[in-house]
C-alpha positions, 0 to 999 in steps of 0.5 A: 499499500503506497502512501501520499499527502501534500503541505504546499502552505506558505510558511506565514500559513503554517499554524503558530504552534509549528513555529514555536521552536524550529530547528536552525534555518527551518524558515528560510529553507521551508518551501511547500511540498506537492507531494509527500511519500514514505520514506521522505523527510516530513515535518513533525510536532512533537514534545520532549519536555517542551513543544518542538518541531523536527525533521523525521522519516516517515516511516517508523523505526523500531529501536531495536532495528539492527539497520534501519536501511536494510530492504527487509527492515519493517518501517510502516508508515501508517498504524491502526488507531484502534489496536495501537496500545496493543502493539509492542511495536507501537506501545511506547510510542503510543503512551510518550511519542505521539506526534503532529504532522501538518498537510494541507491535503492527502491523496486517496485513489485519484482523489484529493481531500482537504479542507474546504477553507484549504487551510493546514490540518494536523495528521496525528501520529506516532514517532520513535527514536532509533539509535546506533551502536555508535550513538547517532540518532534517527527519528522517524513517525507514522501516520494513525489510521481510522474507520473512514467517515461518509467523504472517504467510505466510497474511496477506502476502508480506512482514513487518516486520524485528524486532530482537531484545532485546539486539541494539539498540546493535549495530543503530544503530552506524554501521559501518566496512566491508561485513564489519560489515554483513553480519554484521547480515544474520540478523537481516533473515532473519526472526524466529521466531513463536513468542512471537507472536500475531495476533489478528482486529480488527473496527475498520473504520479498521484492518481493510482496512489493510496494514502491509507 
Protein backbone atom coordinates (compact mmCIF):
# COMPACT_ATOMS: atom_id res chain seq x y z
CA UNK A 1 0.00 0.00 0.00
CA UNK A 2 1.43 3.38 -1.00
CA UNK A 3 1.06 6.70 0.82
CA UNK A 4 0.90 10.30 -0.34
CA UNK A 5 0.06 13.68 1.17
CA UNK A 6 1.03 17.32 0.64
CA UNK A 7 1.90 20.52 2.49
CA UNK A 8 1.61 23.38 0.01
CA UNK A 9 0.93 26.24 2.43
CA UNK A 10 3.31 29.18 2.61
CA UNK A 11 5.42 29.53 5.76
CA UNK A 12 3.27 32.40 7.07
CA UNK A 13 0.17 30.19 6.70
CA UNK A 14 1.52 27.38 8.89
CA UNK A 15 0.04 26.92 12.40
CA UNK A 16 1.62 29.18 15.03
CA UNK A 17 2.30 26.20 17.31
CA UNK A 18 4.52 24.74 14.59
CA UNK A 19 6.72 27.87 14.71
CA UNK A 20 7.17 27.84 18.48
CA UNK A 21 10.55 26.06 18.46
CA UNK A 22 11.96 25.51 14.96
CA UNK A 23 15.15 23.83 13.76
CA UNK A 24 17.85 26.34 12.86
CA UNK A 25 17.29 27.80 9.41
CA UNK A 26 13.87 26.22 9.01
CA UNK A 27 12.03 29.44 8.08
CA UNK A 28 14.59 30.36 5.43
CA UNK A 29 14.71 26.89 3.87
CA UNK A 30 11.02 26.00 4.06
CA UNK A 31 9.22 25.35 0.76
CA UNK A 32 5.79 23.84 0.20
CA UNK A 33 5.63 20.22 -0.95
CA UNK A 34 3.16 19.00 -3.55
CA UNK A 35 3.90 15.33 -2.93
CA UNK A 36 5.18 13.67 0.26
CA UNK A 37 5.83 9.93 0.23
CA UNK A 38 6.95 7.24 2.70
CA UNK A 39 10.70 7.45 3.46
CA UNK A 40 10.61 11.21 2.74
CA UNK A 41 11.69 13.64 5.47
CA UNK A 42 8.60 15.24 6.99
CA UNK A 43 7.80 18.08 9.38
CA UNK A 44 6.68 16.85 12.80
CA UNK A 45 5.46 18.58 15.95
CA UNK A 46 6.41 16.71 19.13
CA UNK A 47 6.79 17.20 22.88
CA UNK A 48 9.90 16.05 24.76
CA UNK A 49 9.36 18.15 27.85
CA UNK A 50 8.70 21.11 25.58
CA UNK A 51 6.90 21.53 22.27
CA UNK A 52 9.22 21.64 19.28
CA UNK A 53 9.23 21.09 15.55
CA UNK A 54 11.63 18.64 13.95
CA UNK A 55 12.30 16.77 10.74
CA UNK A 56 11.77 12.99 10.76
CA UNK A 57 11.59 10.18 8.25
CA UNK A 58 8.10 8.97 7.37
CA UNK A 59 8.24 5.26 8.16
CA UNK A 60 8.37 4.04 11.77
CA UNK A 61 11.73 2.54 12.82
CA UNK A 62 11.82 0.47 16.00
CA UNK A 63 14.55 1.11 18.56
CA UNK A 64 15.70 -2.52 18.34
CA UNK A 65 16.23 -2.44 14.57
CA UNK A 66 19.79 -3.49 13.73
CA UNK A 67 19.86 -1.70 10.38
CA UNK A 68 16.92 0.65 9.65
CA UNK A 69 18.01 1.04 6.04
CA UNK A 70 18.13 -2.67 5.25
CA UNK A 71 15.60 -3.62 2.57
CA UNK A 72 13.98 -6.20 4.83
CA UNK A 73 13.57 -3.77 7.77
CA UNK A 74 10.00 -3.14 8.88
CA UNK A 75 9.15 0.57 8.47
CA UNK A 76 5.36 0.98 8.58
CA UNK A 77 4.14 4.40 7.47
CA UNK A 78 0.77 4.01 9.18
CA UNK A 79 -0.75 2.22 12.17
CA UNK A 80 -4.32 1.26 13.08
CA UNK A 81 -5.69 3.49 15.83
CA UNK A 82 -7.88 0.68 17.17
CA UNK A 83 -4.89 -1.49 18.09
CA UNK A 84 -2.08 1.05 18.55
CA UNK A 85 -1.84 0.41 22.29
CA UNK A 86 -1.69 -3.37 21.85
CA UNK A 87 1.17 -3.62 19.39
CA UNK A 88 4.63 -4.05 20.91
CA UNK A 89 6.11 -1.99 18.08
CA UNK A 90 4.04 1.07 18.99
CA UNK A 91 3.19 0.75 22.70
CA UNK A 92 5.91 3.04 24.04
CA UNK A 93 5.35 5.65 21.37
CA UNK A 94 1.59 5.60 21.85
CA UNK A 95 2.07 6.52 25.50
CA UNK A 96 5.01 8.92 25.29
CA UNK A 97 5.69 9.90 21.67
CA UNK A 98 2.51 10.97 19.92
CA UNK A 99 3.08 13.59 17.24
CA UNK A 100 1.44 15.82 14.64
CA UNK A 101 2.26 16.10 10.95
CA UNK A 102 0.96 19.23 9.18
CA UNK A 103 -0.72 18.74 5.80
CA UNK A 104 -2.76 20.71 3.29
CA UNK A 105 -4.28 17.63 1.69
CA UNK A 106 -3.93 13.88 1.21
CA UNK A 107 -4.56 11.58 -1.73
CA UNK A 108 -6.80 8.58 -2.04
CA UNK A 109 -7.41 6.65 -5.29
CA UNK A 110 -7.41 9.57 -7.68
CA UNK A 111 -8.84 12.14 -5.27
CA UNK A 112 -7.33 14.96 -3.23
CA UNK A 113 -8.98 15.41 0.18
CA UNK A 114 -8.58 18.77 1.92
CA UNK A 115 -10.38 21.34 4.04
CA UNK A 116 -12.86 23.49 2.13
CA UNK A 117 -11.01 26.61 3.31
CA UNK A 118 -7.65 25.09 2.23
CA UNK A 119 -6.14 25.73 5.66
CA UNK A 120 -3.51 23.27 6.94
CA UNK A 121 -4.56 20.49 9.30
CA UNK A 122 -2.89 17.95 11.57
CA UNK A 123 -2.37 14.28 10.82
CA UNK A 124 -2.17 12.39 14.12
CA UNK A 125 0.79 10.07 14.47
CA UNK A 126 3.42 8.47 16.68
CA UNK A 127 7.20 8.76 16.47
CA UNK A 128 10.27 6.93 17.68
CA UNK A 129 14.01 7.42 18.09
CA UNK A 130 16.51 4.84 16.88
CA UNK A 131 20.12 4.94 18.08
CA UNK A 132 23.06 3.20 16.49
CA UNK A 133 25.74 1.43 18.52
CA UNK A 134 27.95 4.46 17.82
CA UNK A 135 25.37 6.80 19.34
CA UNK A 136 23.94 8.45 16.22
CA UNK A 137 20.19 9.12 16.32
CA UNK A 138 17.39 8.85 13.77
CA UNK A 139 13.81 9.97 14.40
CA UNK A 140 10.93 8.48 12.42
CA UNK A 141 7.14 8.56 12.50
CA UNK A 142 3.94 7.09 11.11
CA UNK A 143 0.33 8.24 10.68
CA UNK A 144 -2.57 6.71 12.60
CA UNK A 145 -5.63 5.54 10.67
CA UNK A 146 -9.24 4.90 11.65
CA UNK A 147 -12.61 3.88 10.21
CA UNK A 148 -13.66 6.08 7.25
CA UNK A 149 -16.34 8.74 7.44
CA UNK A 150 -19.00 9.28 4.74
CA UNK A 151 -16.62 11.34 2.60
CA UNK A 152 -13.92 8.66 2.48
CA UNK A 153 -16.01 5.51 2.67
CA UNK A 154 -16.58 5.31 -1.12
CA UNK A 155 -12.81 5.45 -1.66
CA UNK A 156 -11.23 3.30 1.05
CA UNK A 157 -11.90 1.36 4.24
CA UNK A 158 -9.40 3.49 6.21
CA UNK A 159 -8.68 7.19 6.64
CA UNK A 160 -6.12 9.23 8.59
CA UNK A 161 -6.71 10.38 12.14
CA UNK A 162 -7.12 14.17 12.03
CA UNK A 163 -6.42 16.02 15.29
CA UNK A 164 -8.84 18.96 15.68
CA UNK A 165 -7.52 22.47 16.24
CA UNK A 166 -7.33 23.14 19.95
CA UNK A 167 -6.32 19.57 20.85
CA UNK A 168 -2.72 19.78 19.66
CA UNK A 169 -1.02 20.14 23.03
CA UNK A 170 -3.23 17.51 24.64
CA UNK A 171 -2.41 15.06 21.84
CA UNK A 172 1.39 15.37 22.01
CA UNK A 173 1.68 15.52 25.82
CA UNK A 174 3.20 12.44 27.47
CA UNK A 175 0.56 10.72 29.62
CA UNK A 176 0.89 9.29 33.12
CA UNK A 177 -1.59 6.42 33.03
CA UNK A 178 -4.16 4.49 30.99
CA UNK A 179 -7.01 6.80 31.99
CA UNK A 180 -5.27 9.72 30.30
CA UNK A 181 -4.74 7.63 27.19
CA UNK A 182 -8.38 6.59 27.21
CA UNK A 183 -9.38 10.25 27.22
CA UNK A 184 -7.83 10.54 23.75
CA UNK A 185 -9.97 7.77 22.25
CA UNK A 186 -12.81 10.02 21.00
CA UNK A 187 -10.30 11.72 18.69
CA UNK A 188 -9.45 8.34 17.19
CA UNK A 189 -13.06 7.56 16.32
CA UNK A 190 -13.03 9.74 13.22
CA UNK A 191 -13.78 13.28 12.11
CA UNK A 192 -16.83 15.04 10.70
CA UNK A 193 -16.60 15.55 6.92
CA UNK A 194 -18.72 18.72 6.81
CA UNK A 195 -15.78 21.12 6.42
CA UNK A 196 -13.92 18.88 3.97
CA UNK A 197 -13.96 18.28 0.22
CA UNK A 198 -12.61 15.76 -2.27
CA UNK A 199 -11.47 16.66 -5.76
CA UNK A 200 -10.68 14.42 -8.70
CA UNK A 201 -7.06 14.77 -9.80
CA UNK A 202 -5.41 13.94 -13.09
CA UNK A 203 -1.75 13.60 -12.15
CA UNK A 204 -0.56 10.08 -13.13
CA UNK A 205 2.06 10.18 -10.37
CA UNK A 206 -0.64 10.59 -7.73
CA UNK A 207 -3.95 9.35 -9.09
CA UNK A 208 -3.30 5.67 -8.46
CA UNK A 209 -1.75 6.16 -5.04
CA UNK A 210 -3.47 5.50 -1.75
CA UNK A 211 -2.49 7.07 1.57
CA UNK A 212 -4.14 4.44 3.75
